[in-house]
N, C-alpha and C positions, 0 to 999 in steps of 0.2 A: 618871410627872412628871420631866422631865427636872431633873437637877439637876448642879449645875457650881459653880467660884468664878466670882463675876462680879467678884469687886477693886474694887469700888468703880464699873464701868464700868457708868455709867446707862443705856444705852442698851441695852449686855447684859443686862442685870438685867430692863429694860422687855421687850427681846424674850424671854426665857425665860418672863415671865410671860404673853405673850400665848402662847406655843406651848403652854405646859399650859393654857391657858383655852381652845382653840379645838379644839371635836368635830369639825371637817371633817376635820383636820388627824390628829387622834387615829385617825379611821375609815382613814383614807390604811393608817396604820400597819400596822391590823388586816386591813384588806383586803387590803395586798402579803403577809403573814404567810400568810393564806389562799391565793392565788395562788402562794409561793413553799415553802409548807412543805406544807399541805393537798393540795392540788392539785399539786405539782409535784416533792414528796419531796424540797425543800433543803433548805438550812439558815436558820436564824432572820432575817428582815430588814425585823423589828419594831421594836419599842419599844426592848429589849433592844440590837440591833444599833446603835440609834440614840445610847443612851445614851454608849456603848464610844466610838463613833467620833468625836463630838460633843465628847467630854472629850478624846480621845487628839490630836484635832485642836487644839482650844485650847492642853495642856500644847504640843503641838509648835512653834507658832507664836509663843509666848510665849518658849518659850526660842532660838527663832530671833533672834528679835528681840531679847533680853536680850543675844546673840551679836553685834549690830550687823548681821543680816542686814534689808533691808527690803521690807515688804510693797507689792502693785503698788498699793493705793490710796495711798499717802503717795510712792510715789517717781511715779504719773504724774497723780495730780489732788491732790496738796496735804491729802489728807484724813491721817490720827491712826491710829496703831496700833490704839488702841480701837475703830475702825469696820473696820480689818481683822478683828479678833476676831469682828465680828458677822457678817461674811461669812463666815468660816470654818465659824463655828458655825452659820448657819442653810442653808449650804449641803451641812452634814455632815445636818443635819434634814429637807433635803428631798431630797437625793440620789439615793434609792430610793423615793419614793411612785410611782414609774411602775409599780413592779411591781405596784402595785392595777389597771395594765390588761394588761399583759403583762411576763413576765419576757425575753422575747425583746426587744432591744433598750429595755431599761428605761431608759435614761439619756436616749435621745430621749422618753419617754413623759414621764419625770420633768421636760423642761424644758417640758413643755405646762401640766403642773400647778402647776408650781413658778412661772410668769413671774406668775400675778394673786396667788396665796398670800404671796409674798416680798413683792408691793407691799403688800399688804393686812396683813401683819406687820409692815412696816417704816413706814408711811403717819402713826404718828403720832410716830417719831424723825426722820425725814426729811423734807425739802422738795427739790421740783422746782429744778437738774437732779443734787442729790446724790443722790436717790431713784433714778433711773435708772441713776447710776453704780453705786449699791451693787446694784441686780439684776441689770444688765448683769455684774457681778464675781461673782457666787453662780451665774448661770447657766452662767458659764465652769468653773466648779470643778467644777458639776454634769456637762456634757458630758464634760471633763476627766479624772472618774474611773474611766472605763472603761479600762483597762491599758496600751491601743493608741494612745490617744489624745493628743498632746500638752499639755504644760501651759507657759501662757504667763505667770503669776505664781508669785509664791511662794503665797499661800493654795490657790490650785489643786493645787500640790504636796505640802502639808500634806492636804490633803482625799482625794487620791488614796491617799497613803500614811497616814494613818488609817484609812482604811477598810480596807486591810492587816491591818492590825493586830489586827483582832475573831478570832483565830485560836485562841485556848485550848481545849484540849481539845475537839476537833472541832467548836466553833462554825464553822469556816468551810468545813466541808463535812461532809453526813449522814453518821455513823460510818458506817453500815451500808446497803449498797443490794444491793437484791434478796434479802436474806439474805445477803450473801457478803463477807467482808472482802477489800477490795483496797488496792491500795499508796495510793489515796488516803484512804481511811478510817484506815487505821491509821497513817498518817503525821498526818494529822489528830490523833487523838486524843493522838499522841506530845507535840504541844504543852501544857506544864504551865504557862506563865505568858510573860506577855509585859510588860516595864518599859522605859520612856522612860528615858533618863537622860544627861548631862553629859556628853560623849565627852573623849579626852585632845586628839588634833588634829584633830577635827571638832566641832562643837557638839554634836549628836546621836550616841548609842550607843542602839539599839536591840537589847536585852538579851532574846534567846529561851531558856527553861529546857524543855529535851524531857528526857524519860524513859524514850528509848529514839532511837537513829540514825535511826531512820525519818523522825523530824520533818526531820530537815533537806531533804529533797525539799518539804516543804510550804513551808521556809522559801524555798526555790529558787522552788517555782511560783507562789508568790501574791505573797512582798514583795518578793525580787528584780525580778520582771515591772514592777510597779508601781514600785519603786523607780526602775529604770534610765531611764524613760521620765516621770520628773517634772523639777523644778527643785530638789529636793532631794539629787538625785544624790552629788554634791559636795560635802554638809552633813551626810551623815547614814553612820556605820558601825553593820553588824550583826553582832551577835558569838551565834554559836547554841552553845548550853551543854547538857553532858548532865548530867541529878542522878546524883550517885554518893553512897556511903557516906560517904564522905570531902569531900564538896561537889561545887560545880560545877565541870566539868572544861571546859575549851573546846574545840568541836569544828573550828569555822570561824569565820574572820571573813572578810567581805569589805568593800571601800571599792570605789565604781565611779567 
């Protein structure tokens, strides 16, 4: 069951109701996890991942809009920031469903499945040509969530970065591979918490709390790579903190 604060955004609430009542989409999540976890030995890409990414994307977008940033659907199409919320939430909910087909090139597989599903889920809230605008923007977010694909909109950057934030306590990688502890798994297990906060000189601060310095590798490998190829690169600062008996100790701060 997908839950998030709709804040009187009636279109977003209608979307959440439609998502939660869609058995096909729920099965896509289960099938994606069978391919990712059961068959591929990877980390979760099902409903829990979707819940985390969608909520993170919505929080990032709202904080950026409050700071004065302009979503693409507003600047290019004259829509509202509430429509941008619909874009990022639905893109987050559909970005990994292609793993139900295959993990390799799953972004492209997700586009195939997401096009009819997005039109179906939004058909009661939008009429043409706005429906096609919304679907196109959602598909752009899905395509651009891959780390090496550039983002053209604020919304796409939000979804890309939100996807990287699902990294606590091994969620971003399988903790143990073939019975061995390697640098990836040790680093992944070191991430204790991730929070999205208001920054000092940038709109967003992403604070990553670690219980080991090995977690810095995880921050660099996953978060930095996605952030540097997104539209959020100059809007976000990342702070890696080490959990100590005296309280969090800053290990690394990076601003791109």
